[in-house]
C-alpha positions as a Markdown table, in Angstrom:
| # | Residue | x | y | z |
|---|---|---|---|---|
| 1 | Met | 17.8 | -17.6 | 21.0 |
| 2 | Asp | 21.3 | -16.1 | 21.1 |
| 3 | Ile | 21.6 | -14.6 | 17.1 |
| 4 | Tyr | 25.4 | -14.4 | 18.0 |
| 5 | Leu | 25.9 | -17.9 | 18.8 |
| 6 | Asn | 26.8 | -19.1 | 14.9 |
| 7 | Lys | 27.0 | -17.3 | 12.0 |
| 8 | Ala | 24.2 | -19.4 | 10.2 |
| 9 | Asn | 21.9 | -17.8 | 13.4 |
| 10 | Tyr | 22.9 | -14.5 | 12.9 |
| 11 | Gln | 22.6 | -14.5 | 9.0 |
| 12 | Ala | 19.0 | -16.0 | 9.4 |
| 13 | Ala | 18.3 | -12.6 | 11.6 |
| 14 | Glu | 19.8 | -10.3 | 9.7 |
| 15 | Asn | 17.9 | -11.6 | 6.8 |
| 16 | Ala | 14.9 | -11.8 | 8.3 |
| 17 | Gly | 15.4 | -8.0 | 9.4 |
| 18 | Tyr | 15.9 | -7.0 | 6.1 |
| 19 | Cys | 13.0 | -9.2 | 4.4 |
| 20 | Ala | 10.9 | -6.6 | 7.0 |
| 21 | Phe | 12.5 | -3.8 | 6.4 |
| 22 | Trp | 11.8 | -4.0 | 2.5 |
| 23 | Ile | 8.4 | -5.2 | 3.2 |
| 24 | Gly | 7.3 | -2.2 | 5.2 |
| 25 | Val | 8.9 | -0.2 | 2.3 |
| 26 | Thr | 6.8 | -1.6 | -0.5 |
| 27 | Val | 4.3 | -1.3 | 1.5 |
| 28 | Gly | 4.8 | 1.8 | 2.5 |
| 29 | Leu | 5.6 | 3.4 | -0.9 |
| 30 | Ser | 2.5 | 1.7 | -2.4 |
| 31 | Asn | -0.1 | 3.3 | -0.1 |
| 32 | Val | 1.6 | 7.0 | -0.1 |
| 33 | Phe | 1.1 | 6.4 | -4.1 |
| 34 | Cys | -2.5 | 4.9 | -3.4 |
| 35 | Gly | -3.2 | 7.9 | -1.1 |
| 36 | Leu | -2.2 | 10.5 | -4.0 |
| 37 | Cys | -4.4 | 9.1 | -6.7 |
| 38 | Val | -7.1 | 8.8 | -4.1 |
| 39 | Gly | -6.4 | 12.7 | -3.4 |
| 40 | Val | -6.5 | 13.6 | -7.2 |
| 41 | Leu | -9.5 | 11.8 | -8.0 |
| 42 | Gly | -11.4 | 13.0 | -4.9 |
| 43 | Ser | -10.5 | 16.5 | -6.1 |
| 44 | Ser | -11.5 | 15.8 | -9.7 |
| 45 | Thr | -14.9 | 14.3 | -8.3 |
| 46 | Ala | -15.5 | 17.2 | -6.3 |
| 47 | Leu | -15.3 | 19.4 | -9.9 |
| 48 | Val | -17.0 | 17.0 | -11.7 |
| 49 | Thr | -20.1 | 16.7 | -9.6 |
| 50 | Ser | -20.2 | 20.3 | -8.9 |
| 51 | Gln | -21.0 | 20.8 | -12.7 |
| 52 | Asn | -23.0 | 17.5 | -13.3 |
| 53 | Gly | -24.5 | 16.2 | -10.2 |
| 54 | Ala | -25.1 | 12.6 | -12.1 |
| 55 | Thr | -21.8 | 11.5 | -12.7 |
| 56 | Phe | -21.4 | 11.2 | -8.9 |
| 57 | Ile | -21.8 | 7.3 | -8.7 |
| 58 | Ser | -19.4 | 6.8 | -11.6 |
| 59 | Met | -16.7 | 8.5 | -10.3 |
| 60 | Leu | -17.2 | 7.4 | -6.6 |
| 61 | Val | -16.6 | 3.4 | -8.3 |
| 62 | Val | -13.4 | 5.1 | -9.7 |
| 63 | Ile | -12.1 | 6.2 | -6.1 |
| 64 | Ile | -13.2 | 2.9 | -4.5 |
| 65 | Phe | -11.2 | 1.1 | -7.2 |
| 66 | Ala | -8.1 | 3.6 | -6.8 |
| 67 | Ser | -8.4 | 2.8 | -3.0 |
| 68 | Ala | -8.5 | -1.1 | -3.2 |
| 69 | Val | -4.3 | -0.6 | -4.7 |
| 70 | Gly | -3.5 | 0.3 | -0.9 |
| 71 | Leu | -5.6 | -2.7 | 0.2 |
| 72 | Tyr | -4.1 | -5.1 | -2.0 |
| 73 | Ala | -0.5 | -3.4 | -1.1 |
| 74 | Val | -1.0 | -4.4 | 2.1 |
| 75 | Ile | -2.0 | -8.2 | 0.9 |
| 76 | Val | 1.2 | -8.4 | -0.8 |
| 77 | Gly | 3.1 | -7.4 | 2.0 |
| 78 | Ile | 1.7 | -10.4 | 4.1 |
| 79 | Ile | 2.2 | -12.7 | 1.1 |
| 80 | Met | 5.6 | -11.8 | 1.5 |
| 81 | Asn | 6.1 | -12.0 | 4.9 |
| 82 | Thr | 5.0 | -15.5 | 5.2 |
């Protein structure tokens, strides 16, 4: 399909390109913040576990919930793309 054939085809292709760009920006930024969150929580988990070993499982659950945000961002990106 030649996108330069008429104005409607060109605008549809341009809108699809902008949509894909902003989906990538949204998913990328949310995964960057997810990575920062997991890094901070991992550091604090190491410090707390060194003082009290019984808190490891509870902190591990918190890290799993924090990393789920990145998965949710990918799911939202897939939904935005359809």
